VEXKOLTI-703364 format. One record per residue (C-alpha): chain; residue in one letter; y, x, z; residue number from 1. Coordinates in Angstrom, 1 decimal, m for minus. Example, Ala and Ser with C-alpha at 12.3 -4.5 7.8 and 13.67 -1.06 7.14 Angstrom:
# residues 2
@c A&r A&yy m4.5&xx 12.3&zz 7.8&k 1
@c A&r S&yy m1.1&xx 13.7&zz 7.1&k 2
***
This chain:
# residues 372
@c A&r X&yy 100.9&xx 117.7&zz 114.4&k 1
@c A&r X&yy 100.9&xx 120.6&zz 112.4&k 2
@c A&r X&yy 102.5&xx 120.0&zz 108.4&k 3
@c A&r X&yy 99.7&xx 119.5&zz 106.6&k 4
@c A&r X&yy 98.5&xx 116.7&zz 108.9&k 5
@c A&r X&yy 102.2&xx 115.3&zz 108.7&k 6
@c A&r X&yy 101.8&xx 115.2&zz 105.0&k 7
@c A&r X&yy 98.4&xx 113.5&zz 104.3&k 8
@c A&r X&yy 99.9&xx 110.8&zz 106.8&k 9
@c A&r X&yy 102.4&xx 110.3&zz 104.8&k 10
@c A&r X&yy 100.0&xx 109.8&zz 101.5&k 11
@c A&r X&yy 98.2&xx 108.0&zz 102.9&k 12
@c A&r X&yy 100.8&xx 105.7&zz 104.0&k 13
@c A&r X&yy 102.3&xx 105.9&zz 100.7&k 14
@c A&r X&yy 98.6&xx 105.0&zz 98.8&k 15
@c A&r X&yy 98.3&xx 101.9&zz 101.2&k 16
@c A&r X&yy 102.1&xx 101.0&zz 100.2&k 17
@c A&r X&yy 101.6&xx 100.8&zz 96.7&k 18
@c A&r X&yy 98.4&xx 99.4&zz 97.0&k 19
@c A&r X&yy 100.1&xx 96.7&zz 98.7&k 20
@c A&r X&yy 103.1&xx 96.3&zz 96.6&k 21
@c A&r X&yy 100.9&xx 96.5&zz 93.0&k 22
@c A&r X&yy 98.4&xx 93.7&zz 94.9&k 23
@c A&r X&yy 101.4&xx 91.3&zz 95.7&k 24
@c A&r X&yy 103.2&xx 91.1&zz 92.8&k 25
@c A&r X&yy 102.2&xx 91.1&zz 88.7&k 26
@c A&r X&yy 103.7&xx 93.3&zz 86.7&k 27
@c A&r X&yy 107.4&xx 91.8&zz 85.0&k 28
@c A&r X&yy 107.9&xx 90.9&zz 81.5&k 29
@c A&r X&yy 110.9&xx 92.0&zz 79.5&k 30
@c A&r X&yy 113.0&xx 89.3&zz 78.7&k 31
@c A&r X&yy 112.8&xx 87.6&zz 75.1&k 32
@c A&r X&yy 114.6&xx 90.5&zz 72.7&k 33
@c A&r X&yy 115.0&xx 93.4&zz 75.2&k 34
@c A&r X&yy 113.7&xx 96.7&zz 73.3&k 35
@c A&r X&yy 112.3&xx 98.1&zz 76.8&k 36
@c A&r X&yy 110.9&xx 96.9&zz 79.7&k 37
@c A&r X&yy 113.2&xx 96.4&zz 82.7&k 38
@c A&r X&yy 111.3&xx 98.5&zz 85.4&k 39
@c A&r X&yy 107.9&xx 100.4&zz 85.8&k 40
@c A&r X&yy 105.1&xx 97.5&zz 85.3&k 41
@c A&r X&yy 102.8&xx 97.0&zz 88.4&k 42
@c A&r X&yy 99.0&xx 96.2&zz 88.1&k 43
@c A&r X&yy 97.7&xx 93.6&zz 89.4&k 44
@c A&r X&yy 95.2&xx 95.2&zz 91.0&k 45
@c A&r X&yy 93.8&xx 92.0&zz 93.3&k 46
@c A&r X&yy 90.3&xx 93.2&zz 92.7&k 47
@c A&r X&yy 89.2&xx 96.0&zz 94.8&k 48
@c A&r X&yy 86.3&xx 98.6&zz 93.4&k 49
@c A&r X&yy 83.2&xx 99.4&zz 95.8&k 50
@c A&r X&yy 84.4&xx 102.8&zz 97.4&k 51
@c A&r X&yy 81.8&xx 103.3&zz 99.9&k 52
@c A&r X&yy 81.2&xx 107.0&zz 98.7&k 53
@c A&r X&yy 84.8&xx 108.2&zz 99.2&k 54
@c A&r X&yy 87.4&xx 108.1&zz 102.2&k 55
@c A&r X&yy 89.5&xx 105.3&zz 102.4&k 56
@c A&r X&yy 92.4&xx 107.3&zz 101.4&k 57
@c A&r X&yy 91.0&xx 108.4&zz 98.0&k 58
@c A&r X&yy 89.9&xx 104.5&zz 97.7&k 59
@c A&r X&yy 93.5&xx 103.7&zz 97.9&k 60
@c A&r X&yy 94.6&xx 106.6&zz 95.8&k 61
@c A&r X&yy 92.1&xx 104.9&zz 92.8&k 62
@c A&r X&yy 93.3&xx 101.7&zz 93.3&k 63
@c A&r X&yy 96.8&xx 102.9&zz 93.1&k 64
@c A&r X&yy 97.0&xx 104.3&zz 89.9&k 65
@c A&r X&yy 97.3&xx 101.3&zz 88.2&k 66
@c A&r X&yy 98.7&xx 101.4&zz 84.9&k 67
@c A&r X&yy 99.1&xx 104.4&zz 83.1&k 68
@c A&r X&yy 99.8&xx 106.3&zz 79.9&k 69
@c A&r X&yy 98.0&xx 110.0&zz 78.4&k 70
@c A&r X&yy 101.2&xx 112.4&zz 76.9&k 71
@c A&r X&yy 98.7&xx 113.3&zz 74.6&k 72
@c A&r X&yy 98.8&xx 115.7&zz 71.8&k 73
@c A&r X&yy 101.4&xx 117.8&zz 73.2&k 74
@c A&r X&yy 100.2&xx 120.1&zz 75.7&k 75
@c A&r X&yy 96.6&xx 120.0&zz 74.9&k 76
@c A&r X&yy 97.9&xx 121.1&zz 70.9&k 77
@c A&r X&yy 96.2&xx 124.6&zz 70.8&k 78
@c A&r X&yy 100.1&xx 125.5&zz 70.6&k 79
@c A&r X&yy 102.4&xx 122.8&zz 71.6&k 80
@c A&r X&yy 103.9&xx 121.2&zz 68.9&k 81
@c A&r X&yy 101.0&xx 122.3&zz 66.4&k 82
@c A&r X&yy 100.1&xx 118.4&zz 66.4&k 83
@c A&r X&yy 103.8&xx 117.1&zz 65.6&k 84
@c A&r X&yy 105.2&xx 116.4&zz 68.9&k 85
@c A&r X&yy 106.5&xx 118.4&zz 72.0&k 86
@c A&r X&yy 106.9&xx 117.1&zz 75.4&k 87
@c A&r X&yy 110.7&xx 116.3&zz 75.7&k 88
@c A&r X&yy 112.3&xx 115.5&zz 79.1&k 89
@c A&r X&yy 113.2&xx 112.2&zz 78.0&k 90
@c A&r X&yy 109.2&xx 111.5&zz 77.4&k 91
@c A&r X&yy 108.7&xx 112.2&zz 81.0&k 92
@c A&r X&yy 111.5&xx 109.8&zz 82.1&k 93
@c A&r X&yy 110.2&xx 106.6&zz 79.7&k 94
@c A&r X&yy 106.7&xx 107.1&zz 81.1&k 95
@c A&r X&yy 107.3&xx 107.7&zz 85.0&k 96
@c A&r X&yy 109.9&xx 104.7&zz 84.6&k 97
@c A&r X&yy 107.3&xx 102.2&zz 83.3&k 98
@c A&r X&yy 104.0&xx 103.0&zz 84.4&k 99
@c A&r X&yy 102.5&xx 104.4&zz 87.9&k 100
@c A&r X&yy 100.5&xx 107.2&zz 86.7&k 101
@c A&r X&yy 100.5&xx 109.9&zz 84.0&k 102
@c A&r X&yy 97.8&xx 111.5&zz 82.8&k 103
@c A&r X&yy 98.6&xx 115.0&zz 81.2&k 104
@c A&r X&yy 96.3&xx 116.9&zz 78.9&k 105
@c A&r X&yy 96.7&xx 120.4&zz 79.2&k 106
@c A&r X&yy 94.3&xx 123.2&zz 77.2&k 107
@c A&r X&yy 94.6&xx 125.6&zz 79.6&k 108
@c A&r X&yy 91.7&xx 127.7&zz 77.8&k 109
@c A&r X&yy 93.5&xx 129.1&zz 75.0&k 110
@c A&r X&yy 96.3&xx 130.4&zz 77.3&k 111
@c A&r X&yy 94.0&xx 131.8&zz 79.4&k 112
@c A&r X&yy 92.6&xx 135.4&zz 78.6&k 113
@c A&r X&yy 89.6&xx 135.5&zz 76.5&k 114
@c A&r X&yy 87.7&xx 137.5&zz 79.8&k 115
@c A&r X&yy 85.8&xx 135.9&zz 82.8&k 116
@c A&r X&yy 88.7&xx 135.8&zz 84.8&k 117
@c A&r X&yy 90.5&xx 133.8&zz 82.4&k 118
@c A&r X&yy 93.9&xx 135.0&zz 83.8&k 119
@c A&r X&yy 96.2&xx 131.9&zz 83.1&k 120
@c A&r X&yy 99.3&xx 133.0&zz 80.6&k 121
@c A&r X&yy 102.3&xx 132.5&zz 83.3&k 122
@c A&r X&yy 105.0&xx 131.3&zz 81.0&k 123
@c A&r X&yy 102.2&xx 128.3&zz 79.9&k 124
@c A&r X&yy 101.7&xx 128.1&zz 83.5&k 125
@c A&r X&yy 105.6&xx 127.4&zz 84.0&k 126
@c A&r X&yy 106.1&xx 125.3&zz 81.1&k 127
@c A&r X&yy 103.2&xx 123.3&zz 83.0&k 128
@c A&r X&yy 104.9&xx 123.3&zz 86.4&k 129
@c A&r X&yy 107.8&xx 121.9&zz 85.2&k 130
@c A&r X&yy 106.0&xx 118.9&zz 83.4&k 131
@c A&r X&yy 104.0&xx 118.4&zz 86.4&k 132
@c A&r X&yy 107.3&xx 119.1&zz 88.9&k 133
@c A&r X&yy 109.4&xx 116.9&zz 86.7&k 134
@c A&r X&yy 106.7&xx 113.8&zz 87.0&k 135
@c A&r X&yy 106.1&xx 113.9&zz 90.7&k 136
@c A&r X&yy 109.8&xx 113.9&zz 91.6&k 137
@c A&r X&yy 109.6&xx 110.7&zz 89.8&k 138
@c A&r X&yy 107.3&xx 109.2&zz 92.6&k 139
@c A&r X&yy 104.2&xx 108.7&zz 89.5&k 140
@c A&r X&yy 100.9&xx 109.9&zz 90.2&k 141
@c A&r X&yy 99.8&xx 112.8&zz 87.8&k 142
@c A&r X&yy 96.4&xx 113.5&zz 86.6&k 143
@c A&r X&yy 96.3&xx 117.0&zz 85.7&k 144
@c A&r X&yy 93.0&xx 118.1&zz 83.0&k 145
@c A&r X&yy 91.7&xx 120.9&zz 81.1&k 146
@c A&r X&yy 91.4&xx 119.6&zz 77.7&k 147
@c A&r X&yy 90.0&xx 120.2&zz 74.6&k 148
@c A&r X&yy 88.2&xx 123.8&zz 76.0&k 149
@c A&r X&yy 86.1&xx 123.3&zz 72.3&k 150
@c A&r X&yy 83.7&xx 125.7&zz 72.4&k 151
@c A&r X&yy 82.1&xx 124.9&zz 75.8&k 152
@c A&r X&yy 81.1&xx 121.6&zz 73.8&k 153
@c A&r X&yy 79.3&xx 123.6&zz 71.0&k 154
@c A&r X&yy 82.0&xx 122.5&zz 69.0&k 155
@c A&r X&yy 84.2&xx 124.0&zz 65.8&k 156
@c A&r X&yy 87.6&xx 125.8&zz 67.4&k 157
@c A&r X&yy 90.5&xx 123.7&zz 66.1&k 158
@c A&r X&yy 93.2&xx 125.7&zz 63.9&k 159
@c A&r X&yy 95.0&xx 128.6&zz 66.1&k 160
@c A&r X&yy 91.9&xx 127.7&zz 69.1&k 161
@c A&r X&yy 90.8&xx 131.4&zz 70.2&k 162
@c A&r X&yy 86.9&xx 131.9&zz 71.0&k 163
@c A&r X&yy 85.4&xx 133.8&zz 73.4&k 164
@c A&r X&yy 81.8&xx 135.3&zz 74.4&k 165
@c A&r X&yy 79.6&xx 132.2&zz 75.0&k 166
@c A&r X&yy 77.9&xx 133.6&zz 78.1&k 167
@c A&r X&yy 81.4&xx 133.6&zz 79.7&k 168
@c A&r X&yy 82.5&xx 129.8&zz 78.6&k 169
@c A&r X&yy 81.4&xx 128.0&zz 82.4&k 170
@c A&r X&yy 82.5&xx 131.0&zz 84.3&k 171
@c A&r X&yy 86.5&xx 130.8&zz 82.6&k 172
@c A&r X&yy 86.4&xx 127.0&zz 83.8&k 173
@c A&r X&yy 85.4&xx 127.7&zz 87.3&k 174
@c A&r X&yy 88.2&xx 130.6&zz 87.1&k 175
@c A&r X&yy 90.6&xx 128.2&zz 85.6&k 176
@c A&r X&yy 89.8&xx 125.8&zz 88.2&k 177
@c A&r X&yy 90.1&xx 128.4&zz 91.0&k 178
@c A&r X&yy 93.8&xx 129.6&zz 89.5&k 179
@c A&r X&yy 94.9&xx 126.1&zz 89.6&k 180
@c A&r X&yy 94.0&xx 125.1&zz 92.6&k 181
@c A&r X&yy 95.7&xx 128.3&zz 94.2&k 182
@c A&r X&yy 98.6&xx 127.4&zz 92.2&k 183
@c A&r X&yy 98.8&xx 123.6&zz 92.7&k 184
@c A&r X&yy 97.6&xx 123.8&zz 96.5&k 185
@c A&r X&yy 101.0&xx 122.6&zz 98.4&k 186
@c A&r X&yy 102.1&xx 119.9&zz 95.6&k 187
@c A&r X&yy 102.5&xx 116.3&zz 96.5&k 188
@c A&r X&yy 99.2&xx 114.7&zz 97.2&k 189
@c A&r X&yy 100.1&xx 112.0&zz 94.6&k 190
@c A&r X&yy 98.9&xx 115.1&zz 92.0&k 191
@c A&r X&yy 95.4&xx 114.6&zz 91.3&k 192
@c A&r X&yy 92.9&xx 117.0&zz 89.2&k 193
@c A&r X&yy 90.2&xx 116.1&zz 86.6&k 194
@c A&r X&yy 87.8&xx 118.8&zz 85.7&k 195
@c A&r X&yy 87.2&xx 118.4&zz 82.3&k 196
@c A&r X&yy 87.7&xx 115.7&zz 79.6&k 197
@c A&r X&yy 85.3&xx 114.6&zz 77.7&k 198
@c A&r X&yy 82.2&xx 116.8&zz 78.1&k 199
@c A&r X&yy 79.8&xx 116.2&zz 75.8&k 200
@c A&r X&yy 77.4&xx 118.7&zz 73.1&k 201
@c A&r X&yy 76.1&xx 121.3&zz 74.9&k 202
@c A&r X&yy 77.1&xx 119.9&zz 77.8&k 203
@c A&r X&yy 75.6&xx 116.7&zz 77.7&k 204
@c A&r X&yy 73.3&xx 115.7&zz 81.0&k 205
@c A&r X&yy 72.0&xx 118.3&zz 83.2&k 206
@c A&r X&yy 74.2&xx 120.9&zz 81.9&k 207
@c A&r X&yy 77.3&xx 119.4&zz 83.2&k 208
@c A&r X&yy 75.9&xx 118.4&zz 86.4&k 209
@c A&r X&yy 75.2&xx 122.0&zz 86.8&k 210
@c A&r X&yy 78.9&xx 123.3&zz 86.0&k 211
@c A&r X&yy 80.7&xx 120.2&zz 88.3&k 212
@c A&r X&yy 79.9&xx 121.5&zz 91.3&k 213
@c A&r X&yy 80.7&xx 125.4&zz 90.6&k 214
@c A&r X&yy 84.1&xx 123.9&zz 89.4&k 215
@c A&r X&yy 84.9&xx 121.5&zz 92.2&k 216
@c A&r X&yy 84.2&xx 124.4&zz 94.8&k 217
@c A&r X&yy 86.9&xx 126.5&zz 93.0&k 218
@c A&r X&yy 89.1&xx 123.4&zz 93.6&k 219
@c A&r X&yy 88.4&xx 122.7&zz 97.1&k 220
@c A&r X&yy 88.8&xx 126.3&zz 98.1&k 221
@c A&r X&yy 92.4&xx 125.4&zz 98.6&k 222
@c A&r X&yy 92.6&xx 121.6&zz 97.9&k 223
@c A&r X&yy 90.1&xx 120.4&zz 100.4&k 224
@c A&r X&yy 91.0&xx 116.8&zz 100.3&k 225
@c A&r X&yy 93.0&xx 116.5&zz 97.1&k 226
@c A&r X&yy 91.4&xx 113.4&zz 94.4&k 227
@c A&r X&yy 89.7&xx 115.0&zz 91.7&k 228
@c A&r X&yy 88.0&xx 113.2&zz 88.6&k 229
@c A&r X&yy 84.9&xx 113.6&zz 87.6&k 230
@c A&r X&yy 83.7&xx 111.7&zz 84.3&k 231
@c A&r X&yy 80.4&xx 111.3&zz 83.0&k 232
@c A&r X&yy 79.1&xx 113.1&zz 79.6&k 233
@c A&r X&yy 78.7&xx 112.2&zz 76.1&k 234
@c A&r X&yy 82.6&xx 111.6&zz 75.9&k 235
@c A&r X&yy 82.6&xx 110.1&zz 79.3&k 236
@c A&r X&yy 80.9&xx 107.4&zz 78.2&k 237
@c A&r X&yy 79.6&xx 104.7&zz 80.3&k 238
@c A&r X&yy 76.3&xx 105.2&zz 78.7&k 239
@c A&r X&yy 75.9&xx 108.3&zz 81.0&k 240
@c A&r X&yy 76.9&xx 107.3&zz 83.9&k 241
@c A&r X&yy 73.4&xx 106.6&zz 85.2&k 242
@c A&r X&yy 73.0&xx 110.7&zz 84.4&k 243
@c A&r X&yy 75.7&xx 111.9&zz 86.4&k 244
@c A&r X&yy 74.7&xx 113.6&zz 89.5&k 245
@c A&r X&yy 77.8&xx 114.2&zz 92.0&k 246
@c A&r X&yy 77.9&xx 116.9&zz 94.7&k 247
@c A&r X&yy 78.6&xx 115.4&zz 98.0&k 248
@c A&r X&yy 82.5&xx 114.9&zz 98.4&k 249
@c A&r X&yy 84.4&xx 111.8&zz 99.2&k 250
@c A&r X&yy 87.3&xx 112.6&zz 97.4&k 251
@c A&r X&yy 85.9&xx 111.7&zz 93.9&k 252
@c A&r X&yy 87.1&xx 109.4&zz 91.5&k 253
@c A&r X&yy 84.5&xx 108.6&zz 88.5&k 254
@c A&r X&yy 86.6&xx 108.9&zz 84.9&k 255
@c A&r X&yy 85.6&xx 106.9&zz 82.4&k 256
@c A&r X&yy 86.2&xx 106.3&zz 78.5&k 257
@c A&r X&yy 85.7&xx 103.6&zz 76.1&k 258
@c A&r X&yy 86.8&xx 103.4&zz 72.5&k 259
@c A&r X&yy 84.8&xx 100.4&zz 71.6&k 260
@c A&r X&yy 84.8&xx 99.0&zz 68.6&k 261
@c A&r X&yy 84.8&xx 102.6&zz 67.6&k 262
@c A&r X&yy 84.4&xx 101.6&zz 64.3&k 263
@c A&r X&yy 87.9&xx 99.8&zz 64.4&k 264
@c A&r X&yy 89.6&xx 101.7&zz 66.8&k 265
@c A&r X&yy 88.5&xx 105.3&zz 64.7&k 266
@c A&r X&yy 88.9&xx 104.1&zz 61.5&k 267
@c A&r X&yy 91.5&xx 106.3&zz 59.8&k 268
@c A&r X&yy 91.0&xx 109.1&zz 61.6&k 269
@c A&r X&yy 91.0&xx 112.6&zz 59.5&k 270
@c A&r X&yy 87.7&xx 113.8&zz 61.3&k 271
@c A&r X&yy 85.6&xx 110.2&zz 60.5&k 272
@c A&r X&yy 86.4&xx 109.7&zz 56.8&k 273
@c A&r X&yy 83.3&xx 107.8&zz 56.9&k 274
@c A&r X&yy 84.6&xx 104.6&zz 58.5&k 275
@c A&r X&yy 86.0&xx 101.5&zz 56.4&k 276
@c A&r X&yy 89.4&xx 101.1&zz 56.7&k 277
@c A&r X&yy 90.8&xx 97.3&zz 56.6&k 278
@c A&r X&yy 88.8&xx 96.1&zz 59.6&k 279
@c A&r X&yy 90.2&xx 93.6&zz 62.1&k 280
@c A&r X&yy 89.7&xx 93.1&zz 65.2&k 281
@c A&r X&yy 88.8&xx 90.9&zz 67.7&k 282
@c A&r X&yy 85.7&xx 88.6&zz 67.1&k 283
@c A&r X&yy 83.5&xx 87.1&zz 69.6&k 284
@c A&r X&yy 80.4&xx 90.2&zz 68.2&k 285
@c A&r X&yy 83.6&xx 92.6&zz 68.8&k 286
@c A&r X&yy 84.4&xx 91.4&zz 72.4&k 287
@c A&r X&yy 81.1&xx 91.8&zz 73.8&k 288
@c A&r X&yy 81.7&xx 95.4&zz 72.3&k 289
@c A&r X&yy 84.1&xx 95.9&zz 74.8&k 290
@c A&r X&yy 83.1&xx 94.0&zz 77.5&k 291
@c A&r X&yy 79.6&xx 95.4&zz 77.7&k 292
@c A&r X&yy 80.5&xx 98.9&zz 79.2&k 293
@c A&r X&yy 83.3&xx 97.8&zz 81.6&k 294
@c A&r X&yy 79.5&xx 95.1&zz 83.0&k 295
@c A&r X&yy 78.1&xx 98.3&zz 82.8&k 296
@c A&r X&yy 80.4&xx 100.4&zz 84.7&k 297
@c A&r X&yy 81.0&xx 97.4&zz 87.3&k 298
@c A&r X&yy 77.3&xx 97.7&zz 88.1&k 299
@c A&r X&yy 77.0&xx 101.3&zz 88.5&k 300
@c A&r X&yy 80.5&xx 101.3&zz 90.8&k 301
@c A&r X&yy 78.7&xx 98.6&zz 92.9&k 302
@c A&r X&yy 75.4&xx 100.6&zz 93.1&k 303
@c A&r X&yy 77.1&xx 104.1&zz 93.8&k 304
@c A&r X&yy 80.4&xx 103.4&zz 95.7&k 305
@c A&r X&yy 82.5&xx 105.7&zz 93.9&k 306
@c A&r X&yy 85.3&xx 104.2&zz 92.3&k 307
@c A&r X&yy 86.3&xx 104.7&zz 88.7&k 308
@c A&r X&yy 89.0&xx 104.9&zz 86.6&k 309
@c A&r X&yy 89.4&xx 104.1&zz 82.6&k 310
@c A&r X&yy 91.3&xx 107.4&zz 81.8&k 311
@c A&r X&yy 91.3&xx 106.5&zz 77.7&k 312
@c A&r X&yy 91.5&xx 103.7&zz 75.3&k 313
@c A&r X&yy 93.3&xx 102.9&zz 71.9&k 314
@c A&r X&yy 93.0&xx 102.0&zz 68.5&k 315
@c A&r X&yy 94.0&xx 104.3&zz 65.8&k 316
@c A&r X&yy 97.7&xx 103.7&zz 63.9&k 317
@c A&r X&yy 95.8&xx 103.1&zz 60.7&k 318
@c A&r X&yy 94.5&xx 99.5&zz 62.1&k 319
@c A&r X&yy 96.4&xx 96.0&zz 61.6&k 320
@c A&r X&yy 99.0&xx 96.0&zz 64.1&k 321
@c A&r X&yy 98.0&xx 92.5&zz 65.3&k 322
@c A&r X&yy 94.6&xx 93.4&zz 65.7&k 323
@c A&r X&yy 95.4&xx 96.5&zz 67.6&k 324
@c A&r X&yy 97.4&xx 94.7&zz 70.1&k 325
@c A&r X&yy 94.9&xx 92.0&zz 70.9&k 326
@c A&r X&yy 92.4&xx 95.2&zz 71.4&k 327
@c A&r X&yy 94.9&xx 96.8&zz 74.0&k 328
@c A&r X&yy 95.0&xx 93.3&zz 75.7&k 329
@c A&r X&yy 91.7&xx 92.5&zz 75.9&k 330
@c A&r X&yy 90.9&xx 95.9&zz 77.1&k 331
@c A&r X&yy 94.1&xx 96.4&zz 79.7&k 332
@c A&r X&yy 92.9&xx 93.0&zz 80.9&k 333
@c A&r X&yy 88.8&xx 93.7&zz 81.1&k 334
@c A&r X&yy 90.1&xx 97.0&zz 83.3&k 335
@c A&r X&yy 92.4&xx 94.9&zz 85.7&k 336
@c A&r X&yy 90.1&xx 91.9&zz 86.4&k 337
@c A&r X&yy 87.9&xx 94.8&zz 88.1&k 338
@c A&r X&yy 90.7&xx 96.7&zz 89.6&k 339
@c A&r X&yy 90.0&xx 99.7&zz 87.4&k 340
@c A&r X&yy 93.2&xx 101.4&zz 87.0&k 341
@c A&r X&yy 93.8&xx 102.6&zz 83.4&k 342
@c A&r X&yy 95.7&xx 105.4&zz 81.2&k 343
@c A&r X&yy 96.4&xx 104.4&zz 77.7&k 344
@c A&r X&yy 95.5&xx 107.0&zz 74.5&k 345
@c A&r X&yy 98.4&xx 107.7&zz 74.3&k 346
@c A&r X&yy 102.6&xx 107.8&zz 74.3&k 347
@c A&r X&yy 103.8&xx 108.8&zz 71.2&k 348
@c A&r X&yy 101.7&xx 110.4&zz 68.3&k 349
@c A&r X&yy 99.8&xx 109.4&zz 65.4&k 350
@c A&r X&yy 96.5&xx 107.9&zz 67.4&k 351
@c A&r X&yy 98.3&xx 105.1&zz 69.0&k 352
@c A&r X&yy 101.4&xx 105.6&zz 70.6&k 353
@c A&r X&yy 103.1&xx 102.7&zz 72.5&k 354
@c A&r X&yy 106.6&xx 104.9&zz 71.9&k 355
@c A&r X&yy 107.6&xx 106.1&zz 68.4&k 356
@c A&r X&yy 109.3&xx 109.5&zz 67.6&k 357
@c A&r X&yy 110.4&xx 108.6&zz 64.5&k 358
@c A&r X&yy 112.3&xx 105.3&zz 65.7&k 359
@c A&r X&yy 113.3&xx 106.5&zz 69.7&k 360
@c A&r X&yy 111.9&xx 103.0&zz 70.6&k 361
@c A&r X&yy 108.5&xx 101.2&zz 71.7&k 362
@c A&r X&yy 106.1&xx 99.8&zz 69.3&k 363
@c A&r X&yy 106.6&xx 96.9&zz 71.0&k 364
@c A&r X&yy 103.1&xx 95.1&zz 69.8&k 365
@c A&r X&yy 101.6&xx 97.4&zz 72.2&k 366
@c A&r X&yy 103.9&xx 98.1&zz 74.2&k 367
@c A&r X&yy 103.7&xx 94.4&zz 75.5&k 368
@c A&r X&yy 99.8&xx 94.3&zz 75.4&k 369
@c A&r X&yy 100.4&xx 97.1&zz 77.9&k 370
@c A&r X&yy 102.7&xx 96.4&zz 80.2&k 371
@c A&r X&yy 103.7&xx 92.4&zz 79.7&k 372
***
């Protein structure tokens, strides 16, 4: 038995053990008055998704992802720190102690050559290496993605984000994944790749379907069995699941996002000044809006056999705290009753952080909604 075979066997055993443990016991609630949970909370993933289109190992991994967190607005800012928060070592410790999975959004495209080869800046890559390796050393699953490639969607660039020749956009994404595949091919099987966050705009529908196999082939050249997340277009919205055409690959997990009811979750964001503030949640109509994407996703999973992962949900901090906590718990419950793992958006920035860099402590109503 060679080293790769041994590593794969160990990964399968670890994934199955993680699934067994999460199935056997619910998350632990914090004692009254405690400032933080005592241990990583295991999601009750008793329901099982349909996995007939993927391998047993990828199915086990999809279910073992459980409860997770996005380390958002850090490495996917045009420059780390541009959006008011830097990724501190303590954040890694907190996230790994209390969650089973950490999604790591990274804006690789702003740290790569503007040419077709998209050669990644080595200093930035080593920065990401350090975060990935620190998380893996703590035993959590890590989802590493390409985030905020604004130009490929047809969006206006963020401040300090550069643009490139439009003819090179797709080629650069493929070559970034060729480099990332080579760079991380020997990392733990607990490292997962996500090809692109929230494809939308000029990638909606068929353009995204055509790009998926190209980017995936770049990964598979060096990582033939590593689970890869791919989401539908229109911002990973469930409404575009029927449009998604996946390559013949038995190690795929499908990423979905939901922010319904949108008018509530996005009140107060700077890019949508048209949304009225002061909205609360969650009345019967709003609950219907929240459940609908999960019901559609569940039907798609039964029909297609690819497991799902909820990569993002959250409500902006401008909303009333009680409503935000209720929304958070309801979305968590909708996912978990269907066996769908999730990563909350996000850890500690202004959108919907569960941990406050200002107070150096938990935003307790949100923490309880996620972990108790």
